[in-house]
Backbone bond lengths (Angstrom), bond angles and torsions (degrees), N, CA, C in turn:
res aa  C-N    CA-C-N  psi(-1)  N-CA   C-N-CA  omega(-1)  CA-C   N-CA-C  phi
1 M - - - 1.454 - - 1.516 108.05 -
2 A 1.306 116.16 146.86 1.460 121.73 -179.54 1.523 110.11 -68.68
3 E 1.345 114.63 154.89 1.468 119.21 178.62 1.511 110.65 -66.72
4 Q 1.325 116.94 146.54 1.448 122.01 179.84 1.520 109.84 -106.11
5 E 1.337 115.17 134.87 1.454 119.33 172.66 1.516 107.78 -88.66
6 S 1.315 116.49 154.41 1.456 120.50 177.78 1.511 108.98 -122.75
7 D 1.338 115.05 151.09 1.461 117.90 172.61 1.523 107.43 -87.02
8 N 1.308 117.39 -172.59 1.467 121.47 -176.86 1.518 112.66 -62.81
9 S 1.328 118.12 -20.82 1.461 120.19 -179.70 1.531 111.59 -82.90
10 G 1.337 116.82 -5.74 1.466 119.81 -179.79 1.523 112.93 88.87
11 R 1.355 116.87 -2.74 1.469 119.68 179.39 1.524 109.86 -86.38
12 A 1.322 115.99 145.75 1.467 120.35 177.68 1.524 109.51 -72.71
13 H 1.333 116.76 143.19 1.456 121.68 173.64 1.520 107.25 -70.92
14 T 1.324 116.09 137.60 1.462 119.55 179.98 1.521 110.23 -124.04
15 I 1.323 114.12 160.57 1.459 122.30 175.12 1.524 107.76 -128.86
16 R 1.318 115.01 159.32 1.475 119.98 177.46 1.520 108.54 -105.30
17 V 1.318 114.72 130.49 1.458 121.75 179.24 1.527 108.61 -137.70
18 E 1.315 116.13 172.30 1.465 121.50 175.31 1.515 108.72 -130.43
19 V 1.336 115.07 151.10 1.461 122.05 173.12 1.521 106.28 -120.40
20 A 1.338 117.33 128.95 1.461 121.58 -174.93 1.528 111.34 -127.70
21 Y 1.338 114.15 142.55 1.462 121.21 173.94 1.519 107.24 -148.89
22 A 1.319 116.61 144.60 1.456 119.99 -178.60 1.512 111.82 -143.17
23 L 1.313 113.86 138.80 1.456 123.06 168.36 1.525 105.70 -113.98
24 P 1.324 118.89 168.34 1.469 118.79 179.63 1.535 112.81 -57.84
25 H 1.311 117.82 -32.02 1.468 121.44 -175.22 1.526 114.43 -107.14
26 K 1.327 118.14 -3.35 1.462 120.54 -176.19 1.528 109.61 -155.19
27 Q 1.323 115.92 129.74 1.458 121.43 178.16 1.528 108.46 -128.90
28 M 1.328 115.52 153.08 1.462 119.26 178.63 1.522 109.59 -150.55
29 I 1.327 115.08 135.26 1.466 122.12 171.80 1.518 106.17 -125.05
30 I 1.319 116.29 122.17 1.461 121.71 -177.91 1.525 109.05 -110.52
31 P 1.341 117.21 114.74 1.464 119.52 175.48 1.528 109.75 -77.73
32 L 1.324 116.19 141.75 1.466 121.49 -179.24 1.520 110.26 -137.25
33 E 1.300 115.11 152.15 1.457 121.14 167.01 1.520 104.98 -114.16
34 V 1.338 115.22 120.51 1.467 120.58 -174.89 1.523 109.62 -127.92
35 P 1.327 116.99 157.89 1.467 119.37 176.90 1.530 111.30 -64.60
36 E 1.329 116.88 144.85 1.458 119.87 171.96 1.522 107.91 -54.05
37 G 1.315 116.62 142.98 1.460 120.79 -179.30 1.514 113.28 94.86
38 T 1.331 117.67 -3.24 1.466 121.48 178.46 1.527 109.33 -69.73
39 T 1.322 115.85 137.57 1.468 120.25 178.02 1.527 110.09 -87.95
40 A 1.328 115.42 165.96 1.462 121.34 179.28 1.532 110.58 -58.50
41 L 1.325 116.92 -45.86 1.463 119.84 -179.53 1.524 111.30 -64.13
42 E 1.327 117.27 -41.60 1.465 120.25 178.73 1.529 110.93 -60.90
43 A 1.323 117.45 -40.98 1.467 120.56 179.72 1.521 110.82 -63.84
44 V 1.329 117.02 -41.86 1.464 120.24 179.18 1.524 109.86 -61.87
45 L 1.320 116.98 -44.32 1.461 120.18 -179.71 1.528 110.84 -66.48
46 R 1.326 117.96 -40.69 1.477 121.58 178.05 1.526 111.46 -62.56
47 S 1.332 116.69 -34.20 1.469 121.00 -176.65 1.531 112.25 -68.09
48 R 1.314 116.63 -23.24 1.469 122.99 -177.42 1.534 111.48 57.45
49 I 1.319 115.90 30.44 1.458 120.82 -178.98 1.529 111.71 -62.41
50 A 1.320 116.86 -29.61 1.469 120.56 179.81 1.522 112.02 -62.51
51 D 1.342 117.37 -23.12 1.464 120.52 177.79 1.527 111.50 -65.26
52 H 1.335 117.80 -18.86 1.460 122.26 -175.83 1.523 113.44 -98.89
53 F 1.345 117.32 -5.56 1.462 121.47 -177.05 1.523 109.26 -134.17
54 E 1.318 115.73 111.30 1.462 120.76 -178.97 1.525 110.47 -59.33
55 G 1.326 115.44 129.69 1.460 121.34 176.22 1.518 115.71 83.85
56 L 1.327 118.21 -2.28 1.461 120.30 -179.98 1.524 109.88 -77.11
57 D 1.329 115.75 122.69 1.461 121.49 175.39 1.524 107.20 -120.63
58 P 1.339 117.11 94.53 1.462 119.61 -174.66 1.526 114.32 -63.21
59 T 1.326 118.21 -15.96 1.463 119.28 177.47 1.527 111.06 -76.59
60 R 1.331 117.51 -13.39 1.463 121.76 -178.86 1.529 113.20 -111.06
61 Q 1.333 117.24 -6.04 1.460 121.26 -178.77 1.527 109.89 -95.89
62 P 1.330 117.43 148.84 1.466 118.80 172.65 1.527 109.75 -66.38
63 L 1.330 116.68 143.12 1.456 122.23 177.55 1.515 108.30 -119.40
64 G 1.329 115.64 152.73 1.449 119.96 178.35 1.514 111.17 -147.96
65 I 1.319 114.53 169.74 1.457 122.63 176.28 1.522 106.54 -121.89
66 F 1.326 116.46 114.19 1.469 121.70 178.97 1.526 111.99 47.55
67 G 1.328 116.66 50.30 1.457 121.55 174.17 1.522 115.96 84.66
68 Q 1.320 118.19 -1.82 1.462 121.54 178.48 1.533 108.82 -102.47
69 V 1.316 116.93 116.10 1.464 121.26 -176.95 1.523 110.06 -68.82
70 L 1.325 115.30 126.92 1.468 119.90 178.24 1.519 109.67 -72.63
71 G 1.334 115.74 141.83 1.456 120.76 -177.47 1.520 112.16 88.71
72 S 1.344 117.20 6.70 1.463 120.77 177.18 1.524 108.84 -135.05
73 K 1.308 116.17 164.15 1.470 123.01 177.45 1.527 112.46 50.56
74 G 1.334 116.01 39.58 1.460 120.43 175.91 1.518 114.87 82.65
75 L 1.339 118.52 -1.78 1.468 120.44 178.13 1.521 110.10 -84.27
76 P 1.334 117.70 144.49 1.461 119.88 177.29 1.535 110.74 -65.87
77 P 1.321 117.57 158.35 1.461 120.17 176.06 1.537 110.48 -68.37
78 P 1.338 117.25 163.23 1.469 121.45 -174.91 1.524 114.99 -54.01
79 E 1.324 117.26 -33.43 1.472 119.54 -178.12 1.527 112.10 -76.63
80 R 1.352 117.13 -8.85 1.463 120.57 178.15 1.525 113.87 -119.06
81 Y 1.322 117.17 -13.25 1.464 120.16 -178.63 1.529 109.45 -74.26
82 V 1.321 117.30 114.74 1.468 122.26 -179.59 1.519 108.64 -88.02
83 L 1.311 115.27 125.71 1.459 121.82 -175.86 1.522 112.77 -72.70
84 A 1.328 114.73 151.13 1.460 122.82 173.27 1.526 107.55 -110.85
85 D 1.317 115.79 158.65 1.453 120.52 178.75 1.531 109.44 -56.45
86 G 1.319 116.64 131.08 1.456 121.78 178.67 1.513 115.28 91.53
87 D 1.335 118.78 -5.78 1.465 120.70 178.49 1.523 110.86 -64.70
88 R 1.333 115.08 147.93 1.466 120.47 171.34 1.520 106.97 -118.77
89 V 1.326 116.42 119.82 1.463 121.88 177.38 1.521 107.07 -87.72
90 E 1.322 116.24 124.83 1.454 121.86 -179.79 1.525 109.10 -108.49
91 I 1.314 115.40 135.08 1.464 121.39 176.05 1.523 105.88 -100.58
92 Y 1.325 116.32 121.95 1.459 120.31 -175.75 1.522 111.27 -97.53
93 R 1.337 114.15 142.90 1.464 120.66 174.77 1.519 108.38 -87.85
94 P 1.342 116.92 151.13 1.463 118.02 176.11 1.530 109.90 -66.88
95 L 1.328 116.41 147.11 1.454 120.31 177.96 1.514 110.00 -70.23
96 I 1.322 115.82 138.56 1.464 120.62 177.58 1.526 109.60 -81.45
97 A 1.330 116.49 -36.44 1.462 121.05 -180.00 1.528 108.93 -136.63
98 D 1.316 115.14 150.94 1.462 121.28 176.64 1.532 108.32 -68.83
99 P 1.327 118.70 122.02 1.468 120.63 -177.39 1.530 113.66 -56.88
100 R 1.333 117.34 -34.24 1.473 119.19 178.03 1.517 111.01 -64.91
101 E 1.336 116.02 -40.47 1.462 119.88 -179.92 1.528 110.89 -67.74
102 V 1.317 117.51 -37.32 1.469 121.68 177.68 1.527 109.69 -62.29
103 R 1.341 117.54 -44.29 1.474 121.00 178.83 1.527 110.91 -63.09
104 R 1.346 117.05 -42.17 1.473 120.20 178.40 1.523 110.81 -60.69
105 S 1.336 116.36 -45.75 1.468 121.09 179.54 1.518 111.15 -59.94
106 R 1.310 115.77 -43.88 1.462 120.71 -179.13 1.531 109.91 -63.35
107 A 1.318 117.50 -41.11 1.471 121.22 179.47 1.521 111.02 -64.93
108 V 1.335 117.59 -40.92 1.467 121.27 178.90 1.525 110.09 -63.70
109 R 1.342 116.81 -44.17 1.482 120.11 179.08 1.524 110.75 -62.89
110 A 1.322 116.88 -41.88 1.469 120.44 179.98 1.527 110.45 -63.84
111 Q 1.328 116.68 -40.44 1.467 120.18 179.75 1.524 110.77 -65.30
112 K 1.332 117.48 -42.23 1.459 120.97 178.93 1.528 110.47 -62.87
113 K 1.318 116.84 -40.66 1.458 121.44 179.46 1.523 109.60 -64.81
114 A 1.339 117.53 -41.63 1.464 121.43 178.60 1.522 110.44 -64.84
115 D 1.327 117.23 -40.56 1.470 121.17 179.54 1.526 110.64 -62.88
116 R 1.350 116.96 -41.49 1.462 120.88 -179.69 1.532 110.63 -65.63
117 S 1.336 117.60 -41.71 1.461 120.09 -176.91 1.526 111.45 -70.48
118 E 1.330 117.81 -29.65 1.457 120.74 177.82 1.530 111.16 -73.24
119 G 1.320 115.94 -34.93 1.465 120.14 -176.83 1.516 113.11 -85.09
120 G 1.330 118.31 -8.48 1.433 127.10 -170.10 1.417 121.28 -66.32
């Protein structure tokens, strides 16, 4: 865990963050108050969100902040990304299908339907 700074009262400075995960039938956002310097992965583990979703292993899922995947596009990975006040850590599910392939399939079906209606 990252080092905590204290104010003159000896209390650690804290920030407010959220941890979010969603399935098609169940969604959860857990608000947390964590010490400054907490990483995205640490916040997810502190939230204990995995206790609410069978089979969820947040150490193996991609994590992001407001739609930006951590560990990509120049962002540090979840174990190094230090949260700011107001951040929402999102746990992403693996894609079931490649979105490009889904769009291609949909276009082919639409074309076949159009061909049938023209010939009808």
